C-alpha positions as CSV (number, residue, x, y, z in Angstrom):
1,M,76.2,87.9,110.5
2,N,75.7,86.0,113.7
3,R,77.6,86.1,117.0
4,V,79.6,83.0,117.9
5,A,78.2,81.1,120.9
6,S,80.1,81.2,124.2
7,S,82.9,78.7,124.0
8,L,83.0,77.8,127.7
9,S,79.2,77.2,127.7
10,L,79.8,74.5,125.1
11,W,82.1,72.7,127.5
12,E,79.7,73.1,130.4
13,R,76.9,71.6,128.4
14,A,79.1,68.6,127.6
15,G,79.7,68.0,131.3
16,V,83.4,69.0,131.2
17,R,84.7,70.9,134.1
18,V,87.6,72.8,132.7
19,F,89.5,73.7,135.8
20,A,88.9,70.5,137.6
21,L,90.5,68.9,134.6
22,L,93.4,71.3,134.7
23,S,94.0,70.5,138.4
24,L,94.9,66.9,137.5
25,F,97.9,68.1,135.6
26,L,99.2,70.9,137.9
27,V,101.4,68.9,140.3
28,T,103.2,71.6,142.1
29,S,102.8,72.9,145.7
30,A,99.2,73.6,146.7
31,Q,99.8,77.4,146.8
32,A,101.6,77.4,143.4
33,Q,98.9,75.1,142.0
34,D,96.2,77.6,143.1
35,A,98.0,80.5,141.5
36,L,98.5,78.6,138.2
37,K,94.8,77.5,138.2
38,A,93.8,81.1,138.8
39,E,96.0,82.3,136.0
40,A,94.8,79.5,133.6
41,K,91.2,80.4,134.4
42,E,91.8,84.1,133.7
43,R,93.6,83.4,130.5
44,L,91.0,81.0,129.2
45,G,88.4,83.6,129.9
46,K,90.5,86.2,128.0
47,V,90.9,83.8,125.0
48,E,87.1,83.3,124.9
49,A,86.4,87.0,125.3
50,A,88.9,87.9,122.5
51,L,87.3,85.4,120.1
52,D,83.9,86.7,120.9
53,A,85.2,90.2,120.3
54,W,86.6,89.2,116.9
55,D,90.1,89.9,118.2
56,V,92.0,86.9,116.9
57,P,95.5,88.4,117.4
58,G,94.5,89.0,121.1
59,A,93.2,85.4,121.4
60,R,96.4,84.1,120.0
61,R,98.5,86.1,122.4
62,E,96.5,84.8,125.4
63,L,96.8,81.2,124.1
64,Q,100.6,81.5,123.8
65,A,100.8,82.6,127.4
66,L,98.5,79.8,128.5
67,E,100.6,77.2,126.7
68,G,103.4,78.0,129.0
69,I,101.5,77.0,132.2
70,V,99.4,74.0,131.3
71,P,100.2,70.6,129.7
72,E,99.9,70.6,125.9
73,D,97.3,67.8,125.8
74,V,94.7,69.5,128.0
75,E,91.4,69.4,126.1
76,P,90.3,73.0,126.7
77,L,93.7,74.2,125.5
78,K,93.3,72.1,122.3
79,Y,89.8,73.4,121.8
80,F,90.8,77.1,121.8
81,Q,93.9,76.3,119.8
82,G,91.6,74.7,117.2
83,R,89.3,77.7,117.3
84,V,92.1,80.1,116.6
85,A,93.5,77.9,113.9
86,F,90.1,77.8,112.2
87,E,89.7,81.5,112.3
88,E,93.2,82.0,110.8
89,G,92.3,79.6,107.9
90,R,94.6,76.8,109.1
91,Y,92.0,74.2,108.5
92,D,94.1,71.0,108.7
93,E,95.6,72.1,112.0
94,A,92.2,73.2,113.3
95,I,90.7,69.7,112.6
96,E,93.5,67.9,114.3
97,L,93.2,70.2,117.4
98,L,89.4,70.0,117.6
99,Q,89.5,66.2,117.3
100,A,92.1,66.1,120.1
101,A,89.7,68.2,122.2
102,N,87.0,65.6,121.6
103,I,84.6,68.0,119.9
104,E,81.7,66.2,118.3
105,D,81.5,66.1,114.5
106,K,78.0,67.3,114.1
107,P,76.2,70.0,112.2
108,G,77.1,73.4,113.6
109,S,80.2,72.3,115.5
110,Y,83.5,73.9,114.8
111,L,84.9,70.5,113.8
112,R,82.2,70.1,111.1
113,L,82.7,73.7,109.9
114,A,86.4,73.1,109.6
115,K,86.0,69.9,107.8
116,D,83.4,71.2,105.4
117,T,85.4,74.4,104.7
118,R,88.6,72.4,104.1
119,A,86.8,70.1,101.7
120,I,85.4,73.1,99.7
121,V,88.6,75.2,99.5
122,K,91.3,72.5,99.4
123,D,91.9,72.9,95.6
124,Y,91.3,76.6,95.4
125,A,93.6,79.1,93.7
126,R,94.7,82.2,95.6
127,A,95.7,85.7,94.9
128,E,97.0,88.4,97.3
129,S,97.0,92.2,97.6
130,E,98.5,94.4,100.4
131,H,95.7,93.6,102.9
132,F,93.7,90.6,101.5
133,I,94.1,87.0,100.4
134,F,91.5,86.0,97.9
135,F,90.7,82.2,97.6
136,Y,88.6,81.1,94.6
137,P,87.6,78.0,92.6
138,K,89.8,77.3,89.7
139,G,88.2,78.2,86.3
140,K,86.3,81.2,85.3
141,D,86.2,82.7,88.8
142,E,89.8,83.8,88.0
143,V,88.4,86.8,86.2
144,L,87.1,88.1,89.5
145,V,90.5,88.5,91.1
146,P,91.8,91.9,90.0
147,Y,88.5,93.6,90.4
148,A,87.8,92.0,93.7
149,L,91.1,92.9,95.2
150,E,90.8,96.5,93.9
151,T,87.3,96.8,95.5
152,L,88.6,95.4,98.8
153,E,91.6,97.7,98.9
154,S,89.4,100.6,98.1
155,I,86.9,100.0,100.9
156,H,89.9,99.3,103.2
157,R,91.2,102.8,102.5
158,A,87.8,104.4,102.7
159,L,86.9,103.0,106.1
160,A,90.3,103.8,107.5
161,E,89.4,107.4,106.6
162,D,85.7,107.4,107.6
163,L,85.8,105.2,110.8
164,G,89.5,105.3,111.6
165,H,90.0,101.5,111.8
166,R,92.4,99.2,110.0
167,P,92.1,95.5,110.9
168,P,95.1,94.3,112.9
169,G,97.1,91.2,112.3
170,G,97.7,89.6,108.9
171,K,95.9,89.7,105.6
172,I,92.1,89.3,105.6
173,R,90.9,86.0,104.2
174,V,88.2,86.1,101.5
175,E,86.7,82.8,100.2
176,V,84.5,82.4,97.2
177,V,82.0,79.5,97.2
178,N,80.4,77.9,94.2
179,N,76.8,78.0,95.3
180,A,74.2,78.4,98.1
181,R,74.8,74.8,99.4
182,E,78.5,75.5,99.9
183,L,77.7,78.8,101.6
184,S,75.5,76.9,104.1
185,K,78.3,74.5,104.8
186,V,80.9,77.1,105.6
187,S,78.5,79.3,107.7
188,T,75.9,78.8,110.4
189,L,73.0,79.6,108.1
190,T,70.9,76.7,106.8
191,Y,70.4,76.2,103.1
192,Q,66.7,76.9,103.6
193,Q,67.5,80.3,105.3
194,I,69.7,81.2,102.4
195,Q,67.0,80.2,99.9
196,T,64.3,82.1,101.7
197,T,66.1,85.4,102.2
198,G,68.5,85.5,99.2
199,T,71.6,85.7,101.4
200,I,74.6,85.7,99.1
201,A,77.5,86.4,101.4
202,I,78.5,86.3,105.1
203,C,81.2,87.8,107.3
204,K,82.1,85.5,110.1
205,F,85.0,83.5,111.6
206,N,87.4,86.4,110.9
207,K,86.8,86.2,107.1
208,L,84.5,87.1,104.2
209,M,82.6,84.3,102.5
210,V,80.9,85.3,99.2
211,T,79.0,83.2,96.6
212,S,80.3,83.3,93.0
213,P,78.2,85.3,90.6
214,K,78.1,82.2,88.4
215,A,75.6,80.8,90.9
216,V,73.1,83.6,90.3
217,A,70.8,83.6,87.3
218,R,71.2,87.3,86.4
219,G,74.2,88.2,88.3
220,Y,74.3,90.4,91.4
221,D,76.2,93.3,92.8
222,W,79.2,91.2,93.9
223,Q,81.6,94.1,94.3
224,D,79.2,96.1,96.5
225,T,78.7,92.8,98.4
226,L,82.4,92.3,99.0
227,S,82.5,95.9,100.4
228,H,79.4,95.2,102.5
229,E,80.9,92.2,104.2
230,Y,84.2,93.9,104.8
231,I,82.3,96.7,106.6
232,H,80.8,94.0,108.9
233,L,84.3,92.8,109.7
234,V,85.5,96.4,110.5
235,V,82.5,97.2,112.7
236,S,82.8,93.9,114.6
237,Q,86.4,94.4,115.3
238,M,86.1,98.1,116.1
239,S,83.2,97.6,118.5
240,R,84.5,94.3,119.9
241,N,81.4,92.7,118.5
242,T,78.9,94.7,120.5
243,V,76.9,96.3,117.7
244,P,73.3,94.9,117.4
245,I,72.3,93.6,114.1
246,W,70.1,96.5,113.1
247,L,72.9,99.0,113.4
248,H,75.4,96.5,111.9
249,E,73.3,96.1,108.8
250,G,72.5,99.8,108.6
251,L,76.2,100.7,108.6
252,A,77.1,98.1,106.1
253,K,74.3,98.9,103.7
254,F,74.9,102.7,103.9
255,L,78.7,102.5,103.6
256,E,78.9,99.7,101.0
257,S,79.2,102.1,98.1
258,R,82.2,103.9,99.5
259,W,84.6,101.7,97.5
260,R,83.3,103.4,94.4
261,G,82.5,106.9,95.7
262,E,80.3,108.4,98.3
263,P,78.3,106.5,100.9
264,G,74.5,106.2,100.6
265,L,74.4,105.1,96.9
266,A,73.1,101.6,97.5
267,M,69.3,102.2,97.7
268,T,67.5,101.1,94.6
269,P,64.2,102.5,93.4
270,S,62.5,99.1,93.7
271,T,63.5,98.8,97.4
272,Q,62.4,102.4,98.0
273,A,59.0,101.5,96.4
274,L,58.8,98.5,98.7
275,L,59.6,100.5,101.8
276,G,57.1,103.2,100.8
277,R,54.4,100.6,100.6
278,R,55.3,99.1,104.0
279,V,55.3,102.6,105.6
280,K,51.9,103.3,104.1
281,E,50.6,99.9,105.4
282,D,52.3,100.4,108.8
283,K,54.2,97.1,108.4
284,L,57.8,98.1,109.2
285,I,60.0,95.6,111.0
286,P,60.9,96.6,114.6
287,F,64.6,96.8,115.2
288,E,64.5,94.1,117.9
289,K,63.0,91.6,115.5
290,M,66.0,91.9,113.3
291,H,68.1,90.0,115.8
292,P,70.1,87.7,115.5
293,S,70.2,88.2,111.7
294,I,68.1,89.8,109.0
295,A,68.8,86.7,107.0
296,M,66.6,84.8,109.5
297,L,63.5,86.9,108.9
298,P,60.6,84.9,107.5
299,T,60.6,86.2,103.9
300,A,62.8,87.9,101.4
301,E,60.5,90.9,101.4
302,D,60.8,91.3,105.2
303,A,64.6,91.1,104.8
304,A,64.5,93.8,102.0
305,T,62.3,96.0,104.2
306,A,64.6,95.6,107.2
307,F,67.6,96.5,105.1
308,A,65.9,99.6,103.8
309,E,64.8,100.7,107.3
310,V,68.3,100.4,108.9
311,Y,69.9,102.0,105.8
312,Y,67.8,105.1,106.4
313,A,68.5,105.1,110.2
314,I,72.2,105.4,109.4
315,D,71.5,107.8,106.6
316,Y,69.8,110.0,109.1
317,V,72.7,109.8,111.5
318,H,75.2,110.6,108.8
319,E,73.1,113.5,107.4
320,T,72.9,115.1,110.9
321,Q,76.2,114.1,112.5
322,G,78.6,113.0,109.7
323,N,81.2,110.2,110.1
324,K,81.8,111.4,113.6
325,G,78.3,110.3,114.5
326,L,78.9,106.8,113.1
327,R,82.2,106.5,114.9
328,E,80.6,107.6,118.2
329,I,77.9,105.0,118.0
330,I,80.4,102.2,117.4
331,L,82.8,103.3,120.1
332,G,80.0,103.9,122.5
333,L,78.9,100.3,122.1
334,R,82.5,99.2,122.5
335,D,82.7,101.0,125.8
336,G,79.6,99.2,127.1
337,K,76.7,101.5,126.3
338,P,73.4,99.9,125.2
339,D,72.5,100.5,121.6
340,R,69.9,103.1,122.5
341,K,72.2,105.0,124.8
342,A,75.0,104.9,122.1
343,V,72.6,106.4,119.6
344,E,71.4,109.0,122.1
345,S,75.0,110.1,122.9
346,A,75.9,110.3,119.2
347,T,72.8,112.3,118.1
348,S,72.3,114.3,121.3
349,M,68.6,113.3,121.5
350,S,66.5,110.7,123.2
351,F,66.0,107.4,121.4
352,A,62.2,108.1,121.2
353,Q,63.0,111.4,119.4
354,F,65.6,109.6,117.2
355,E,62.9,107.1,116.1
356,K,60.4,109.9,115.4
357,N,63.0,111.8,113.4
358,W,64.1,108.7,111.6
359,L,60.5,107.8,110.6
360,A,60.0,111.4,109.3
361,H,63.3,111.0,107.4
362,I,61.9,107.9,105.7
363,K,58.6,109.5,104.9
364,K,60.2,112.4,103.1
365,Q,62.0,110.2,100.7
366,P,60.9,110.3,97.0
367,F,59.2,107.0,96.9
368,P,58.2,105.8,93.4
369,Q,54.4,106.2,92.9
370,E,53.9,102.5,92.1
371,L,55.3,99.3,93.4
372,L,58.1,98.3,91.0
373,P,59.2,94.7,90.4
374,R,61.4,93.8,93.3
375,E,65.0,93.0,92.4
376,E,65.8,89.6,93.9
377,V,68.9,87.4,93.9
378,V,67.7,84.4,92.0
379,L,69.9,81.3,92.2
380,K,70.3,79.4,89.0
381,E,68.9,76.3,90.6
382,N,65.6,78.2,91.2
383,A,65.5,80.2,87.9
384,K,62.5,79.4,85.7
385,D,64.6,80.0,82.5
386,Q,67.5,77.6,82.5
387,D,68.6,78.6,79.0
388,E,71.7,80.7,79.4
389,K,72.6,80.7,75.6
390,K,70.0,83.1,74.3
391,K,71.4,85.7,71.9
392,G,70.4,89.2,71.1
393,R,68.3,88.2,68.1
394,E,66.6,85.2,69.7
395,I,63.0,85.4,70.5
396,S,61.6,84.9,74.0
397,F,58.0,85.6,74.8
398,G,58.6,84.5,78.3
399,D,60.7,87.6,79.0
400,F,57.4,89.5,79.4
401,A,55.9,87.3,82.1
402,E,56.7,89.9,84.7
403,V,54.6,92.5,82.9
404,T,51.3,92.6,84.8
405,E,49.6,95.2,82.6
406,L,47.8,93.1,80.0
407,P,47.7,95.7,77.1
408,A,51.4,96.3,77.5
409,R,52.2,92.6,77.5
410,K,50.2,92.1,74.3
411,F,52.0,94.9,72.5
412,A,55.4,93.5,73.7
413,H,54.4,90.0,72.5
414,L,53.4,91.4,69.2
415,G,56.7,93.2,68.9
416,E,58.5,89.9,69.6
417,L,56.5,88.2,66.9
418,M,57.5,91.0,64.4
419,R,61.1,90.6,65.4
420,E,60.9,86.9,64.9
421,R,59.8,87.6,61.3
422,N,62.7,90.1,60.9
423,R,60.2,93.0,60.6
424,I,62.3,95.2,62.9
425,K,60.6,98.5,62.1
426,A,57.2,97.0,62.9
427,A,58.7,95.4,66.1
428,A,60.0,98.7,67.3
429,E,56.5,100.3,66.8
430,E,54.9,97.6,68.9
431,Y,57.6,97.7,71.6
432,S,57.1,101.5,71.6
433,K,53.4,101.1,72.4
434,A,54.2,98.8,75.3
435,H,56.9,101.2,76.6
436,R,54.5,104.1,76.5
437,L,52.1,102.2,78.7
438,V,54.6,101.1,81.4
439,G,57.5,103.5,81.0
440,D,60.7,102.4,82.6
441,K,59.1,99.9,84.9
442,Y,60.2,96.7,83.2
443,E,63.8,96.0,82.1
444,S,62.4,93.4,79.6
445,V,60.3,95.9,77.7
446,S,63.0,98.6,77.7
447,N,65.7,96.3,76.5
448,K,63.7,94.7,73.8
449,Y,62.6,98.1,72.6
450,A,66.2,99.4,72.7
451,L,67.5,96.4,70.8
452,A,65.0,97.0,68.0
453,L,66.0,100.7,67.9
454,L,69.7,99.6,67.7
455,E,69.0,97.4,64.7
456,L,67.4,100.4,63.0
457,R,70.5,102.6,64.0
458,R,68.2,104.9,65.9
459,L,70.9,105.4,68.5
460,D,69.7,108.5,70.3
461,E,66.3,107.0,70.9
462,A,67.8,103.7,72.1
463,E,70.1,105.5,74.5
464,K,67.2,107.5,75.9
465,V,65.3,104.3,76.6
466,L,68.3,102.6,78.2
467,R,69.2,105.5,80.4
468,G,65.5,105.7,81.5
469,S,65.6,102.0,82.4
470,L,68.9,102.5,84.4
471,R,67.2,105.2,86.5
472,V,64.7,102.6,87.7
473,H,67.0,99.6,87.6
474,P,70.5,100.9,88.3
475,G,73.3,98.4,87.7
476,S,71.4,96.2,85.3
477,P,74.1,94.3,83.4
478,S,72.1,93.8,80.2
479,T,71.1,97.5,80.1
480,N,74.6,98.6,80.7
481,V,76.0,96.3,78.0
482,H,73.5,97.6,75.4
483,L,74.3,101.2,76.4
484,G,78.0,100.3,76.2
485,R,77.5,99.1,72.6
486,I,76.1,102.5,71.6
487,L,78.9,104.5,73.3
488,L,81.6,102.3,71.9
489,F,80.1,102.5,68.4
490,R,80.3,106.3,68.8
491,K,83.9,106.0,70.1
492,D,83.0,107.7,73.4
493,Y,85.5,105.5,75.1
494,P,85.4,106.9,78.7
495,K,81.6,106.6,78.9
496,A,81.7,103.2,77.2
497,R,84.2,102.0,79.8
498,Q,82.0,103.2,82.6
499,A,79.0,101.4,81.2
500,Y,80.8,98.1,80.7
501,L,82.5,98.3,84.2
502,E,79.0,98.8,85.7
503,A,77.9,95.7,83.8
504,L,80.9,93.8,85.1
505,A,80.0,94.8,88.7
506,A,76.9,92.6,88.3
507,D,77.9,90.0,85.7
508,P,81.7,89.5,85.4
509,F,81.4,86.3,83.3
510,D,79.9,88.0,80.2
511,P,82.7,87.7,77.5
512,E,81.4,90.7,75.6
513,I,82.2,92.9,78.6
514,H,85.9,91.9,78.6
515,I,86.2,92.0,74.8
516,A,84.7,95.5,74.8
517,L,86.9,96.7,77.6
518,M,90.0,95.3,75.9
519,R,89.1,97.5,72.9
520,I,88.3,100.5,75.1
521,H,91.4,100.3,77.3
522,G,93.5,100.0,74.1
523,A,92.0,103.1,72.6
524,L,92.7,105.0,75.9
525,G,96.3,103.8,76.1
526,E,95.7,101.7,79.2
527,T,98.1,98.9,78.4
528,A,98.1,97.2,81.8
529,L,94.3,97.0,81.7
530,V,94.4,95.6,78.1
531,T,96.5,92.8,79.5
532,R,94.0,92.2,82.2
533,T,90.9,92.1,80.0
534,K,92.7,90.0,77.4
535,A,93.5,87.3,80.0
536,A,89.8,87.4,81.1
537,S,88.6,87.1,77.6
538,V,90.8,84.0,77.0
539,V,89.5,82.4,80.1
540,L,85.8,83.0,79.3
541,T,85.9,82.3,75.5
542,G,88.5,79.5,75.3
543,L,90.1,81.4,72.4
544,K,93.8,81.8,71.7
545,P,95.2,85.2,72.8
546,E,95.7,86.2,69.1
547,D,92.1,85.3,68.2
548,V,90.8,87.4,71.2
549,E,92.8,90.3,69.9
550,Q,91.2,90.0,66.5
551,V,87.7,89.8,68.0
552,S,88.4,92.9,70.0
553,R,89.6,94.9,67.0
554,E,86.5,94.0,65.0
555,F,84.0,94.5,67.9
556,M,81.6,97.4,67.3
557,R,83.3,98.7,64.2
558,E,81.3,101.2,62.2
559,D,80.5,98.6,59.5
560,K,79.3,96.1,62.1
561,E,75.7,95.5,63.3
562,L,74.9,96.8,66.8
563,V,73.0,93.6,67.5
564,E,74.9,90.5,66.5
565,T,73.9,86.8,66.4
566,G,77.3,85.0,66.1
567,D,78.9,82.9,68.8
568,V,82.3,84.3,69.6
569,G,84.0,81.0,70.2
570,A,82.7,79.2,67.2
571,S,83.3,82.2,64.9
572,A,86.8,82.8,65.9
573,S,87.7,79.1,65.5
574,K,86.8,79.6,61.8
575,N,89.2,82.6,61.7
576,T,86.4,85.0,61.5
577,A,85.8,87.8,64.0
578,P,82.2,89.0,64.3
579,A,81.1,91.0,67.3
580,P,80.6,88.6,70.2
581,E,77.2,87.9,71.5
582,T,76.7,86.8,75.1
583,P,74.1,85.1,77.4
584,A,70.9,86.9,77.8
585,K,70.1,88.5,81.1
586,D,67.3,90.9,82.1
587,G,65.3,91.6,79.0
588,G,67.3,89.4,76.7
589,R,69.5,90.6,73.9
């Protein structure tokens, strides 16, 4: 999230003298002209200040007052009218106004941003809730809608409670883009910056911009990400855009889990392991180097380290001062305090003492003993494995490339060879040897071992392996789907629902998730949710509604295999209904 550059400075750099231009049009008496010029100057300054403070309703009010005292074709007026139109999502009008203001059509200009954004979203579908408007590409992104709006409304309620702020004005605009290149076009980040740091969403221009999970090879935590970006919006508005980036990102990272429960649930073991190593090596990122954006740090590892640092800074404030401490920091900055003074006031200690206590707070965390594979957002265009159609029984030796321990990798490869020959018991024995060597470190080993156990109907052992993996890799869609199969097979519908919903929170385009949830919601009598998941299943499979119903009824029946090989679309078109199989993710299926 980056601050918008000063609007008037743009005009000054272009050689335009705003008020000299205005004086050409103010043809009243000299005294009245001076008064109008002074009022126009004051209101233009207020418009700019309101936009810089993320107060679009305030900027609109000042503009409306300004429109009554200057001619309508004055370029500075057109410019600010265009800015407000752009930040309110009125892109056609914004382009017309910015062109009338003679803004250059070049990279980074508001005119180029408005044009690029209009071109991307012009054919989008839209859905609304009480406080949000969700714009998305037509097609399978439709399945995001109900879950996205529920997530946003949930974090809206949570922050109203925790921070005491509700965004003023109309509904908040949320735009889904197809890929990283589109994200670079609608934001001020370059494609290279997005590639380097794994940036997947941005809050800017009075809206949230988020990349579709379909652009990411293994999915990502898209619901937490929506929540994260909304927190940026609230903090910017609440503080009048005075919060420095290190506090901004700390607040957003710490609070992002509030939509689904308590704050402070977003730190993963792999990120903790990375932070632990950087602490040991004395290679933390200073707060001041996180400006103007963590996304602009040199490497993805630096960005991940910085996020972890600021997370624990806010975690420490919350642990010692509660929500009151968070509010006092934000409001102190709003009232003009420097960041260090705001922290000192909220925590009742010097900033030097705060830094000392924060570092001690970090060091007492239960860091994993070894560096775990870092969980990265990998765009499909950068993924080594472009095959998205692997099924549960398919063989893939490449899944174990991440395993650095040679003996474990050899056992895993041998297990895959046995599985290829349909010698499942022997495969399980080899996977077991690999798993004993590396434990829960690698999703690929855990999931392949669990799949073999599933085929042998050794469900208790498989569940233990999968739950161990989730402790190290929480939120893994593949692991949650495999766990969901076991729970659904046992008819433990509430726990099965939770497993599949956690998978959906990372990979919403897996048809199995929606087919399974359709069955689960039906068993629990949740008829409205059956309708939702049925509609999503139709979108993702291309099947007729009645065929989807049959597939759902048959899925994970007691007489069915726990690891299937059929393709749901092809099978149903032949009026058969085997359990659906879905694209492989972490660890394959």
